C-alpha positions as CSV (number, residue, x, y, z in Angstrom):
1,M,10.1,-7.3,-60.3
2,N,13.5,-5.7,-59.5
3,M,12.9,-4.3,-56.0
4,M,16.0,-2.2,-56.2
5,L,14.5,-0.4,-59.2
6,V,11.3,0.3,-57.2
7,F,13.2,1.6,-54.1
8,G,15.5,3.7,-56.4
9,M,12.5,5.3,-58.0
10,F,10.9,6.0,-54.6
11,F,13.9,7.7,-53.0
12,A,14.9,9.6,-56.2
13,L,11.4,11.1,-56.4
14,A,11.4,11.8,-52.6
15,A,14.7,13.8,-52.9
16,W,13.6,15.6,-56.1
17,W,10.3,16.7,-54.6
18,T,11.7,17.7,-51.2
19,G,14.0,20.1,-53.0
20,I,11.1,21.7,-54.9
21,A,8.9,21.9,-51.8
22,F,11.4,24.0,-49.8
23,A,11.7,26.4,-52.7
24,A,8.0,27.3,-52.7
25,A,6.6,30.7,-51.7
26,N,6.0,31.2,-48.0
27,P,2.4,32.3,-47.2
28,F,2.7,32.4,-43.4
29,S,5.8,34.6,-42.8
30,D,7.6,32.5,-40.1
31,V,5.9,29.2,-40.9
32,P,7.9,27.1,-43.5
33,A,6.3,27.0,-46.9
34,D,6.1,23.2,-46.8
35,H,4.6,23.0,-43.3
36,W,1.5,20.8,-43.0
37,A,-0.5,23.8,-41.7
38,Y,-0.6,25.3,-45.2
39,E,-2.6,22.4,-46.6
40,A,-4.8,22.2,-43.4
41,V,-5.8,25.8,-43.6
42,T,-6.5,25.7,-47.3
43,Q,-8.8,22.7,-46.6
44,L,-10.7,24.5,-43.8
45,A,-11.0,27.7,-45.9
46,A,-12.4,25.8,-48.9
47,E,-15.1,24.3,-46.5
48,G,-15.9,27.7,-45.0
49,V,-14.7,26.7,-41.5
50,I,-11.9,29.3,-41.5
51,E,-13.0,32.7,-42.8
52,G,-9.7,34.5,-43.4
53,Y,-10.0,38.2,-43.0
54,G,-13.8,38.2,-42.9
55,D,-14.2,38.4,-46.6
56,S,-13.3,34.7,-47.3
57,T,-9.9,35.6,-48.7
58,F,-6.3,35.6,-47.6
59,R,-5.6,38.9,-49.5
60,G,-3.5,37.8,-52.3
61,G,0.2,37.3,-51.6
62,R,0.3,39.1,-48.3
63,S,2.1,37.1,-45.6
64,I,0.1,35.8,-42.7
65,T,1.8,35.9,-39.4
66,R,1.5,33.2,-36.8
67,Y,-0.5,35.6,-34.6
68,E,-3.0,36.2,-37.4
69,M,-3.3,32.5,-38.1
70,A,-4.0,31.9,-34.4
71,Q,-6.9,34.4,-34.7
72,M,-8.4,32.4,-37.5
73,V,-7.9,29.1,-35.6
74,A,-9.6,30.6,-32.5
75,R,-12.7,31.5,-34.5
76,A,-12.7,28.0,-35.9
77,M,-12.4,26.5,-32.4
78,A,-15.5,28.4,-31.3
79,R,-17.7,26.8,-33.9
80,N,-19.8,23.7,-33.1
81,D,-21.1,22.9,-36.5
82,V,-18.0,21.3,-38.0
83,S,-17.5,17.7,-39.1
84,A,-15.4,15.2,-37.0
85,A,-12.8,15.3,-39.7
86,D,-12.6,19.1,-39.6
87,K,-12.5,19.1,-35.8
88,A,-9.5,16.8,-35.9
89,V,-7.7,19.3,-38.3
90,I,-8.7,22.2,-36.0
91,D,-7.3,20.4,-32.9
92,K,-4.0,19.8,-34.7
93,L,-3.8,23.5,-35.7
94,A,-4.6,24.5,-32.2
95,A,-1.7,22.4,-30.9
96,E,0.6,24.0,-33.4
97,F,-0.4,27.5,-32.5
98,A,-0.9,27.0,-28.8
99,D,1.4,29.8,-27.7
100,E,-0.2,32.4,-30.0
101,L,-3.7,31.2,-28.9
102,G,-2.6,31.5,-25.2
103,S,-1.6,35.2,-25.9
104,L,-5.2,35.6,-27.2
105,G,-6.6,34.1,-24.0
106,V,-7.7,30.9,-25.7
107,R,-6.8,27.9,-23.6
108,V,-5.8,24.8,-25.5
109,A,-6.6,21.9,-23.2
110,G,-5.8,18.2,-23.8
111,L,-3.8,18.7,-26.9
112,E,-0.1,17.7,-27.5
113,R,2.1,20.6,-28.4
114,N,4.3,18.3,-30.4
115,A,3.1,15.2,-32.2
116,D,6.2,13.2,-31.3
117,L,4.4,10.5,-29.2
118,V,3.1,7.2,-30.6
119,R,-0.7,7.3,-30.9
120,W,-2.9,4.3,-30.9
121,K,-6.4,3.6,-32.3
122,G,-8.1,0.4,-33.3
123,K,-11.3,-1.6,-32.9
124,L,-12.8,-4.7,-31.4
125,E,-15.0,-6.4,-34.0
126,Y,-17.4,-9.3,-33.5
127,K,-18.5,-11.0,-36.8
128,Y,-21.0,-13.8,-37.3
129,T,-21.2,-15.5,-40.7
130,R,-23.5,-18.2,-42.0
131,L,-22.7,-19.8,-45.3
132,E,-24.8,-22.2,-47.3
133,E,-23.7,-23.8,-50.6
134,K,-26.2,-25.8,-52.8
135,N,-24.3,-27.9,-55.3
136,G,-25.5,-28.9,-58.8
137,D,-25.8,-32.5,-57.7
138,G,-28.3,-31.6,-55.0
139,T,-25.9,-31.8,-52.0
140,R,-25.7,-29.0,-49.5
141,E,-22.8,-27.7,-47.3
142,K,-23.3,-25.4,-44.4
143,E,-20.7,-23.5,-42.4
144,K,-20.8,-21.0,-39.5
145,Y,-18.0,-18.6,-38.4
146,D,-18.0,-16.9,-35.0
147,E,-15.1,-14.6,-35.0
148,L,-13.6,-11.8,-32.8
149,L,-11.0,-9.4,-34.1
150,L,-8.8,-7.1,-32.1
151,R,-7.1,-4.5,-34.2
152,L,-4.4,-2.1,-33.0
153,E,-3.2,0.7,-35.3
154,P,-0.2,2.7,-33.9
155,S,1.1,5.8,-35.7
156,A,3.8,8.3,-34.9
157,E,4.9,11.6,-36.6
158,I,8.6,11.7,-37.3
159,N,8.7,15.3,-38.5
160,E,6.5,17.8,-40.3
161,H,6.2,15.5,-43.4
162,W,6.8,11.9,-42.4
163,Q,4.8,9.5,-40.3
164,V,5.1,5.8,-39.4
165,H,2.0,3.6,-39.4
166,G,1.2,0.0,-38.4
167,R,-1.6,-2.5,-38.0
168,I,-1.6,-5.5,-35.7
169,D,-4.4,-8.0,-35.8
170,T,-5.4,-11.1,-33.8
171,Y,-8.5,-13.3,-34.5
172,L,-10.3,-15.5,-32.0
173,D,-12.6,-18.3,-32.9
174,M,-15.3,-17.9,-30.3
175,S,-17.1,-21.1,-31.0
176,E,-13.8,-23.0,-30.1
177,D,-12.5,-20.4,-27.6
178,K,-9.1,-20.3,-29.3
179,N,-7.1,-18.1,-31.6
180,I,-7.5,-18.8,-35.3
181,D,-4.3,-20.5,-36.6
182,G,-1.7,-18.1,-37.7
183,Y,-3.4,-15.0,-36.2
184,D,-1.7,-14.6,-32.8
185,F,-1.1,-10.8,-33.0
186,R,0.1,-10.8,-36.6
187,L,1.8,-7.6,-37.9
188,R,-0.3,-6.9,-41.0
189,R,1.0,-3.6,-42.0
190,A,4.0,-1.3,-41.3
191,W,5.0,1.6,-43.4
192,A,6.5,5.1,-43.5
193,Q,4.6,7.8,-45.3
194,G,5.8,11.2,-46.5
195,D,3.1,13.9,-47.4
196,Y,4.0,17.0,-49.2
197,K,1.8,19.6,-50.9
198,H,1.2,17.6,-54.1
199,I,3.0,14.3,-53.5
200,S,2.7,11.4,-51.1
201,L,5.3,8.6,-50.8
202,R,4.9,5.2,-49.0
203,F,7.5,2.6,-48.2
204,G,7.1,-0.7,-46.3
205,R,4.1,-3.1,-46.1
206,F,0.8,-1.4,-46.8
207,N,-2.6,-1.9,-48.4
208,M,-2.1,-1.9,-52.2
209,Y,-3.4,0.8,-54.5
210,G,-7.0,0.1,-55.6
211,D,-8.1,-1.5,-52.4
212,D,-11.6,-0.2,-52.8
213,S,-12.5,-2.9,-55.4
214,I,-10.3,-5.7,-56.5
215,N,-7.1,-5.3,-54.4
216,D,-8.0,-5.5,-50.7
217,T,-4.6,-6.9,-49.8
218,T,-1.1,-5.9,-48.7
219,M,2.1,-5.4,-50.6
220,S,5.7,-5.0,-49.4
221,G,7.3,-2.2,-51.6
222,A,6.9,1.4,-52.4
223,D,4.6,3.8,-54.3
224,V,4.4,7.5,-55.2
225,T,1.2,9.5,-55.6
226,V,1.3,12.9,-57.3
227,G,-1.5,15.4,-57.5
228,S,-4.5,16.3,-55.4
229,A,-6.7,13.7,-53.7
230,D,-9.9,15.8,-54.4
231,K,-9.1,16.5,-58.0
232,L,-6.6,14.6,-60.3
233,S,-3.8,12.3,-59.1
234,G,-1.5,9.7,-60.5
235,V,0.2,6.8,-58.8
236,I,3.0,4.3,-59.6
237,G,4.4,1.6,-57.4
238,G,5.6,-2.0,-57.0
239,G,6.9,-4.7,-54.8
240,R,5.9,-8.2,-53.7
241,S,2.6,-9.6,-52.4
242,A,2.1,-13.1,-50.9
243,W,-1.7,-12.6,-50.4
244,A,-2.8,-11.8,-53.9
245,F,-4.2,-14.8,-55.9
246,E,-4.3,-17.2,-52.9
247,F,-5.7,-19.9,-55.2
248,L,-2.4,-20.3,-57.1
249,D,-0.2,-23.3,-56.7
250,G,3.0,-22.9,-54.6
251,D,4.0,-20.4,-51.9
252,E,6.2,-17.9,-53.7
253,P,5.0,-14.3,-53.5
254,N,4.0,-12.4,-56.6
255,D,6.0,-9.5,-58.0
256,V,3.7,-6.6,-58.4
257,F,3.7,-3.4,-60.5
258,Y,0.8,-0.9,-60.8
259,A,0.0,2.5,-62.2
260,G,-3.1,4.6,-62.4
261,V,-4.9,7.9,-62.6
262,D,-7.7,8.9,-60.3
263,Y,-10.2,11.8,-60.9
264,N,-12.4,13.1,-58.1
265,K,-14.6,16.1,-58.3
266,A,-17.4,14.7,-56.1
267,K,-17.0,16.5,-52.8
268,N,-20.7,17.1,-52.3
269,K,-21.9,16.3,-55.8
270,G,-20.2,15.2,-59.1
271,V,-18.2,12.7,-61.0
272,F,-15.3,10.5,-59.9
273,G,-13.4,7.7,-61.6
274,A,-10.1,6.0,-62.2
275,A,-8.1,4.1,-64.8
276,R,-5.7,1.5,-63.4
277,Y,-3.2,-1.2,-64.5
278,F,-1.8,-4.1,-62.5
279,R,0.8,-6.6,-63.4
280,Y,1.5,-9.7,-61.3
281,T,4.5,-12.0,-62.2
282,N,5.5,-15.3,-60.6
283,D,7.9,-17.9,-61.9
284,T,6.5,-20.8,-59.8
285,R,2.9,-20.1,-59.0
286,L,1.1,-20.8,-62.2
287,I,-2.5,-20.0,-63.3
288,D,-4.3,-23.3,-64.2
289,G,-0.9,-25.1,-64.5
290,D,0.0,-23.3,-67.7
291,A,3.8,-22.9,-67.8
292,E,3.4,-19.8,-70.0
293,A,1.0,-18.1,-67.7
294,K,3.6,-16.5,-65.5
295,R,2.3,-13.0,-65.9
296,N,-1.2,-11.7,-65.2
297,N,-2.1,-8.3,-66.6
298,I,-5.3,-6.6,-65.3
299,W,-6.8,-3.4,-66.6
300,Q,-9.5,-1.6,-64.6
301,L,-11.9,1.3,-65.2
302,M,-13.9,2.8,-62.4
303,A,-16.6,5.5,-62.5
304,G,-19.3,6.9,-60.3
305,Y,-21.6,9.8,-59.7
306,K,-22.5,11.4,-56.3
307,F,-26.0,12.8,-56.7
308,D,-25.9,14.6,-53.3
309,E,-24.4,14.1,-49.9
310,N,-26.6,11.0,-49.4
311,S,-26.8,9.1,-52.7
312,T,-24.0,7.6,-54.8
313,L,-23.9,5.3,-57.8
314,Q,-20.6,3.6,-58.6
315,G,-19.1,0.8,-60.6
316,Y,-16.0,-0.7,-62.1
317,Y,-14.9,-3.2,-64.7
318,A,-11.7,-5.2,-64.6
319,K,-10.3,-7.6,-67.3
320,S,-7.4,-10.1,-66.9
321,D,-5.6,-11.7,-69.8
322,R,-5.7,-15.0,-68.0
323,D,-8.7,-17.3,-67.6
324,I,-9.2,-20.8,-66.0
325,A,-10.1,-23.6,-68.3
326,G,-13.6,-25.0,-67.5
327,W,-14.5,-21.9,-65.4
328,E,-15.2,-19.3,-68.1
329,G,-16.0,-15.8,-66.9
330,N,-13.3,-15.7,-64.2
331,S,-11.1,-13.3,-66.3
332,R,-13.6,-10.5,-65.7
333,S,-14.5,-8.7,-62.5
334,Y,-17.2,-6.0,-62.3
335,N,-19.5,-4.3,-59.9
336,I,-22.4,-1.8,-59.8
337,E,-23.5,-0.4,-56.5
338,F,-25.9,2.2,-55.1
339,D,-25.2,3.6,-51.7
340,Y,-27.5,5.7,-49.5
341,K,-26.1,7.6,-46.6
342,G,-23.7,5.7,-44.4
343,A,-23.2,5.1,-40.6
344,Q,-20.7,7.6,-39.1
345,Q,-18.9,6.1,-36.1
346,E,-18.8,9.3,-34.2
347,N,-22.5,10.2,-34.7
348,K,-25.2,8.2,-32.9
349,G,-28.2,7.4,-35.0
350,T,-26.6,7.8,-38.4
351,W,-27.2,4.9,-40.8
352,G,-26.7,3.8,-44.4
353,A,-27.8,1.1,-46.9
354,W,-26.6,-0.3,-50.2
355,V,-27.5,-2.7,-52.9
356,A,-25.0,-4.1,-55.4
357,Y,-24.4,-6.7,-58.1
358,R,-20.9,-8.1,-58.1
359,H,-19.0,-10.5,-60.4
360,A,-15.7,-11.3,-58.7
361,G,-13.7,-13.4,-61.3
362,L,-10.7,-15.2,-59.8
363,T,-7.9,-14.0,-62.2
364,A,-9.3,-10.5,-62.3
365,T,-9.7,-10.1,-58.5
366,P,-6.3,-10.5,-56.8
367,Y,-8.0,-10.3,-53.4
368,G,-11.7,-9.5,-53.0
369,T,-13.0,-6.8,-50.8
370,W,-16.5,-7.9,-49.7
371,D,-17.8,-10.0,-46.9
372,V,-20.5,-11.9,-48.7
373,I,-19.8,-12.0,-52.5
374,Y,-16.2,-13.1,-52.5
375,D,-13.7,-14.4,-55.2
376,W,-15.1,-16.8,-57.7
377,T,-18.7,-15.7,-57.0
378,K,-21.3,-13.5,-58.7
379,G,-24.5,-12.2,-57.2
380,W,-26.4,-9.7,-55.2
381,D,-25.1,-8.0,-52.0
382,I,-27.6,-6.1,-49.8
383,G,-26.8,-4.4,-46.5
384,V,-27.4,-1.8,-43.9
385,N,-25.3,-0.3,-41.1
386,Y,-26.3,1.8,-38.1
387,T,-24.4,3.7,-35.3
388,L,-25.9,2.4,-32.1
389,M,-24.0,5.0,-30.0
390,K,-20.8,6.9,-30.4
391,N,-18.0,4.6,-31.8
392,M,-20.4,1.5,-31.9
393,V,-21.5,0.5,-35.4
394,G,-23.6,-2.5,-36.4
395,T,-23.8,-4.0,-39.9
396,L,-26.0,-6.6,-41.5
397,R,-25.5,-7.9,-45.0
398,Y,-26.8,-10.7,-47.2
399,G,-25.4,-12.2,-50.3
400,D,-27.1,-14.4,-52.9
401,G,-24.9,-15.7,-55.6
402,R,-23.5,-18.5,-57.8
403,L,-20.1,-19.8,-58.6
404,I,-18.7,-18.2,-61.8
405,G,-18.5,-20.8,-64.5
406,K,-20.7,-23.2,-62.5
407,D,-24.1,-21.6,-62.4
408,E,-25.7,-24.7,-60.9
409,D,-23.7,-24.1,-57.7
410,K,-25.5,-21.6,-55.5
411,V,-24.1,-19.7,-52.5
412,R,-26.0,-17.8,-49.9
413,Q,-24.3,-15.9,-47.1
414,F,-25.5,-13.9,-44.1
415,M,-23.1,-11.7,-42.1
416,G,-23.7,-9.7,-38.9
417,R,-21.0,-7.4,-37.4
418,L,-20.6,-5.2,-34.4
419,E,-17.6,-2.8,-34.2
420,F,-16.3,-1.0,-31.1
421,F,-13.9,1.8,-32.2
422,F,-11.3,3.4,-29.9
């Protein structure tokens, strides 16, 4: 794909939308209309955390001063029944309106007045995996993996709209007491992101669109998302990916283009879904040695229903226009999964469980997401997770599957993981 075309699209849209954003109506008097606080307050008001003037409104088009805003934030700070996500938003608002809160006698402790310093988060993850393959000829193969991951994720705010993010990983093979080859503090992601009221732009190396299902890998390029994350949004992007379709011959990266529409009305209950298109092109890495198979088009539909805050049923179907001779069924990828609750890293004692049937066809799954039913495999995935104490989450999962196109070859896999978040 022509990278200059992608970057031109990215910067043209950025310039176009920036001009529109600055022209919008100003709801806070002396706070710019495109300030991040507008979206933050709207979010908290929708969830009932900020109560406006006491009647759950902001009184039409009347301007809200910084002092009045500080009063609302002060009331929100006094609440102890908010989620961790809302608490983070309140803390950021408190830092922004620290002077006004001070005049109200509200002390803002431990918060940065300006978000201009690099912030770090990450995790230490221990993972044990046991894999057993039973081939059609009766032979068995067994493997064990004893891995330790250290992940560092820096971020920095450049201005009111733009941030820079990164991810650095290193893997240790604990059974050999040495780093896994090629993973000595590798820079996995590095990108700039601009967030406006109804548009988000990314540029750099980041996790590709659709990483919840068939695309759990990175891409170097750019994309643009327009719309609302909790309603209807559309995305278009492109670049190059060296990780997608690792089974292909050769070392040249794939040119990537994607577009999609996501619909989400399932905040506490409701329907969500997506329609997505991906195109991968490569002049040297061929699928099944077919000289004509230089392009792989994948179409994906995703849908789900959230019954309540605890129970969700979801699934997807993806179809590639390329298959592998002798391994029929690899041009399809699909999944159906039921999730109950889910461990929350900040809340001790929370837990979750899931059961899923997955079919991860090779040419329809650029890079698989799951730990136990991976590319080229179909079968059942069962798991549980539990928060042992704050920021310590344990996970157990078991996969029982077969190789797609080779039903006589069985695969069983057990995975245990313990994550320490910081």
